[in-house]
C-alpha positions in Angstrom: 1.2 -56.8 -48.5 1.2 -52.9 -48.9 4.3 -51.7 -50.1 5.0 -48.3 -47.6 7.6 -46.5 -46.4 7.8 -47.5 -42.4 10.4 -46.5 -39.9 12.0 -48.4 -37.2 10.1 -46.7 -34.6 6.7 -47.7 -35.8 7.6 -51.2 -35.4 8.8 -50.6 -31.7 5.0 -49.0 -31.0 3.7 -51.7 -33.0 5.0 -54.2 -30.6 4.8 -52.4 -27.6 0.9 -52.0 -28.3 0.4 -55.6 -29.1 1.8 -56.4 -25.5 -0.5 -53.8 -23.9 -3.1 -54.9 -25.7 -3.0 -58.9 -25.8 -0.2 -59.7 -23.3 -0.2 -59.8 -19.3 -4.2 -61.1 -19.2 -3.3 -64.3 -21.1 0.2 -65.9 -22.7 1.3 -63.8 -25.3 5.1 -65.1 -26.2 7.5 -65.1 -28.9 5.6 -67.7 -30.9 2.3 -65.6 -30.8 3.8 -62.6 -31.4 5.4 -63.8 -34.3 1.9 -65.0 -35.8 -0.2 -61.6 -34.6 2.4 -59.7 -36.8 2.0 -61.9 -39.9 -1.7 -61.8 -39.8 -1.4 -57.9 -39.4 0.4 -58.1 -42.1 -1.5 -60.0 -44.2 -4.9 -59.9 -43.7 -5.0 -56.5 -41.8 -2.5 -55.2 -44.3 -0.5 -52.9 -41.9 2.5 -52.6 -43.6 5.5 -53.1 -40.9 7.5 -54.7 -43.8 9.3 -57.9 -42.0 9.7 -61.0 -44.1 8.3 -64.2 -43.1 9.3 -67.7 -44.0 8.0 -70.9 -43.0 9.8 -72.4 -39.9 9.4 -75.6 -37.1 6.6 -73.4 -35.6 5.0 -71.7 -38.5 5.9 -68.7 -39.8 8.7 -66.6 -38.5 10.9 -63.5 -39.3 14.3 -63.5 -38.0 13.7 -59.6 -38.6 11.2 -59.4 -35.9 12.8 -61.9 -33.7 15.8 -59.1 -33.4 13.5 -56.2 -33.3 11.8 -57.9 -30.3 15.1 -58.0 -28.7 15.6 -54.0 -29.4 12.2 -53.2 -28.2 13.1 -55.4 -24.8 16.2 -53.5 -24.3 14.6 -50.3 -24.7 12.3 -51.6 -21.7 8.9 -51.3 -24.4 8.1 -54.5 -23.4 9.1 -57.4 -20.5 10.0 -60.8 -21.9 10.0 -63.5 -18.8 10.9 -67.4 -19.7 8.8 -69.7 -17.6 11.1 -72.6 -17.6 8.4 -75.3 -16.4 6.1 -74.6 -19.4 9.4 -74.1 -21.7 7.1 -70.6 -23.1 8.0 -67.0 -23.0 5.6 -64.5 -21.7 5.7 -60.9 -23.1 4.5 -58.0 -21.4 4.7 -54.2 -21.8 7.3 -52.8 -20.1 8.2 -49.6 -18.2 8.9 -47.5 -21.1 5.7 -48.8 -23.0 4.0 -45.5 -23.3 7.0 -43.8 -24.5 7.4 -46.2 -27.0 4.0 -46.1 -28.1 4.6 -42.1 -28.5 7.0 -42.6 -30.9 5.4 -44.2 -33.2 2.1 -42.7 -32.7 1.1 -41.8 -36.1 1.7 -45.2 -37.3 -0.9 -46.6 -34.3 -3.3 -44.2 -35.2 -3.2 -44.5 -39.0 -3.7 -48.5 -38.9 -5.7 -48.3 -35.6 -8.6 -50.1 -37.0 -6.7 -52.8 -38.8 -5.0 -53.6 -35.6 -7.8 -53.4 -33.7 -9.6 -56.2 -35.7 -6.5 -58.2 -35.5 -6.1 -57.9 -31.7 -9.7 -58.7 -31.4 -9.5 -62.1 -33.7 -6.0 -62.9 -32.2 -6.9 -62.2 -28.1 -9.3 -65.3 -27.6 -6.6 -67.6 -29.6 -3.7 -69.9 -28.0 -0.2 -69.6 -29.8 -1.3 -73.0 -31.1 -4.2 -72.1 -32.8 -2.4 -68.5 -34.5 0.2 -71.1 -35.8 -2.7 -73.0 -37.0 -4.5 -69.9 -38.7 -1.0 -68.1 -40.0 -0.4 -71.5 -41.5 -3.2 -71.4 -43.6 -2.9 -67.7 -44.6 0.9 -68.5 -45.5 -0.1 -72.0 -47.9 -2.7 -69.9 -49.6 -0.6 -66.9 -50.2 2.4 -68.9 -51.1 0.8 -71.8 -53.2 -1.7 -69.8 -55.4 -4.8 -70.9 -53.5 -6.0 -67.1 -52.5 -9.5 -66.7 -53.9 -11.1 -69.9 -55.6 -8.8 -72.9 -53.5 -10.4 -75.7 -52.7 -10.9 -76.6 -49.0 -9.4 -80.2 -49.6 -6.4 -79.0 -51.5 -5.8 -76.7 -48.6 -6.7 -79.2 -45.4 -4.1 -81.8 -47.3 -1.2 -78.8 -47.6 -1.4 -77.7 -43.8 -1.7 -81.4 -42.9 1.6 -82.1 -44.6 3.0 -78.8 -43.0 1.6 -79.6 -40.0 0.5 -82.7 -39.1 -0.1 -82.2 -35.2 -3.6 -80.8 -36.6 -6.6 -83.0 -37.8 -8.4 -82.3 -40.6 -11.8 -80.9 -38.5 -9.2 -78.4 -36.6 -8.1 -77.1 -40.4 -11.3 -77.0 -41.1 -12.3 -74.9 -38.4 -9.4 -72.4 -38.9 -10.6 -72.0 -42.4 -14.4 -71.2 -41.3 -12.6 -68.8 -38.8 -11.0 -67.0 -41.3 -14.0 -66.8 -43.2 -15.9 -65.4 -40.8 -13.3 -62.5 -40.6 
């Protein structure tokens, strides 16, 4: 990740922007936002500065979880819980435009990278984003970045995410290669 000075308003603006771009038209919840922000940092090189670890549903940042709460409190996003599906849905809040404006310089500076990741993530479910972000995490943290062996990567991802079969994992690897 590129290390660069960032401010909280850039983070708030980015989350609000993601809710506007991805939220609303499809289910975009807390799990999906974790994966998209991780992909922005790792693939898009957008310096948001969140620290991610590996957790039950894949990559997770407690800082990002807290920031979501702040942005919701500032009314940049609206978070609704669906009891029937046991999921959260994130959509733009009533003050989304104001929060985006506060971080406008950041959004403009990284607009191409953000647009590329949004385009990549938007058609994918949270489950697919979980798989793809896991692949990226394994490659990064287990020194498999460049000359990695597909079988070794598939095996390691399967160990972490046994709900995905080899074909699904290979499809995720292919999606990343095409990216």
